C-alpha positions as CSV (number, residue, x, y, z in Angstrom):
1,X,39.2,163.7,103.6
2,X,39.5,166.1,100.6
3,X,42.8,167.3,101.9
4,X,44.2,163.8,102.3
5,X,43.2,163.0,98.8
6,X,44.9,166.1,97.5
7,X,48.1,165.3,99.5
8,X,48.0,161.6,98.1
9,X,47.6,162.9,94.5
10,X,50.3,165.5,94.9
11,X,52.8,162.8,96.4
12,X,52.0,160.3,93.5
13,X,52.6,163.0,90.9
14,X,55.9,164.1,92.6
15,X,57.0,160.4,92.6
16,X,56.0,159.8,89.0
17,X,57.9,163.0,87.9
18,X,60.9,162.2,89.8
19,X,61.1,158.7,88.4
20,X,60.9,160.0,84.8
21,X,63.3,162.9,85.1
22,X,66.5,161.0,85.3
23,X,68.2,157.8,84.6
24,X,68.5,155.4,87.6
25,X,71.6,156.0,89.7
26,X,73.5,152.7,89.1
27,X,76.4,153.7,91.5
28,X,78.8,153.4,88.5
29,X,80.8,156.7,89.1
30,X,84.6,156.4,88.6
31,X,86.2,156.0,91.9
32,X,88.4,159.2,91.4
33,X,88.6,160.0,95.1
34,X,89.8,156.5,95.9
35,X,92.3,156.6,93.0
36,X,93.8,159.9,94.3
37,X,94.2,158.4,97.6
38,X,95.8,155.0,96.5
39,X,98.2,156.2,93.8
40,X,100.9,158.8,93.5
41,X,99.9,162.0,91.6
42,X,102.0,162.7,88.5
43,X,101.8,165.4,85.8
44,X,99.5,163.2,83.7
45,X,97.4,161.3,86.2
46,X,98.6,158.9,88.8
47,X,101.3,156.3,89.1
48,X,101.8,152.9,90.7
49,X,105.5,152.4,90.6
50,X,105.5,148.7,90.9
51,X,102.3,147.0,89.9
52,X,101.3,145.8,86.4
53,X,98.4,147.3,84.5
54,X,96.3,144.2,85.1
55,X,96.9,144.2,88.8
56,X,96.1,148.0,89.0
57,X,92.9,147.5,86.9
58,X,91.9,144.7,89.3
59,X,92.5,146.9,92.3
60,X,90.3,149.8,90.9
61,X,87.6,147.5,89.4
62,X,87.5,145.6,92.8
63,X,86.9,148.9,94.6
64,X,84.2,150.1,92.2
65,X,83.0,147.7,89.5
66,X,83.4,149.1,86.0
67,X,80.7,148.6,83.4
68,X,83.2,147.1,81.0
69,X,86.9,146.4,80.6
70,X,89.2,146.2,77.7
71,X,92.7,144.7,77.8
72,X,94.7,145.6,74.8
73,X,98.4,145.2,74.3
74,X,99.3,145.7,78.0
75,X,96.9,148.6,78.3
76,X,93.6,148.4,80.3
77,X,90.6,150.5,79.9
78,X,87.8,150.5,82.5
79,X,84.5,152.1,81.5
80,X,82.4,153.9,84.1
81,X,79.2,155.7,83.5
82,X,80.7,159.0,82.4
83,X,84.3,158.2,82.4
84,X,87.1,156.0,81.2
85,X,90.1,155.0,83.3
86,X,93.1,154.0,81.2
87,X,95.9,152.1,82.9
88,X,99.1,151.9,80.8
89,X,102.6,150.6,81.3
90,X,104.9,153.3,83.0
91,X,108.5,152.5,83.7
92,X,108.4,149.6,86.2
93,X,104.7,150.1,87.0
94,X,101.5,151.7,85.7
95,X,100.1,155.1,84.8
96,X,96.5,155.7,85.7
97,X,94.4,158.5,83.8
98,X,90.8,159.4,84.2
99,X,89.0,161.1,81.3
100,X,85.3,161.9,80.7
101,X,84.0,159.4,78.2
102,X,84.2,161.6,75.1
103,X,87.8,162.7,75.7
104,X,88.9,159.2,76.6
105,X,87.2,157.7,73.6
106,X,89.0,160.2,71.3
107,X,92.3,159.6,73.0
108,X,92.2,155.8,73.0
109,X,90.1,155.4,69.9
110,X,92.4,153.0,68.3
111,X,92.2,150.7,71.3
112,X,88.4,150.9,72.1
113,X,86.5,151.9,69.1
114,X,85.6,148.3,68.0
115,X,84.0,147.6,71.4
116,X,82.6,150.7,72.9
117,X,80.2,153.2,71.1
118,X,81.4,156.4,69.5
119,X,80.0,159.3,71.8
120,X,79.3,161.1,68.6
121,X,77.1,158.4,67.0
122,X,73.5,157.6,67.4
123,X,74.4,154.4,69.2
124,X,75.8,156.3,72.2
125,X,73.5,157.0,75.1
126,X,75.4,159.1,77.7
127,X,75.2,158.5,81.3
128,X,74.3,161.8,83.0
129,X,70.7,162.7,84.2
130,X,68.3,163.0,81.4
131,X,71.0,162.5,78.7
132,X,70.3,160.4,75.7
133,X,66.5,160.7,76.0
């Protein structure tokens, strides 16, 4: 009886510590493997030689839903937990680039700063395990 109680207490403590140790996994990782498989690799990311930025964004978001989306002057930005996917016009199609949130924010700041939080501000709460706590 005493052993069973000790096991129960140990299991409950383990469950409680696990629940507090990281943020919930919301399945919102950028679909980088899928993007690599669907689009042609280029020096600066990936290319869809015929589809518009809106169509490419819809395809990517349809595969893995983004947390947020910004459409700005023909460019589309998809926000995932730790990453930003930018889809910009390229010749007759679109160029797709994946950046971690901080790099993507700095790069595309003029397009997204009024909507998404600056990763260097107090408003920003990152997305990785234990971050922002």
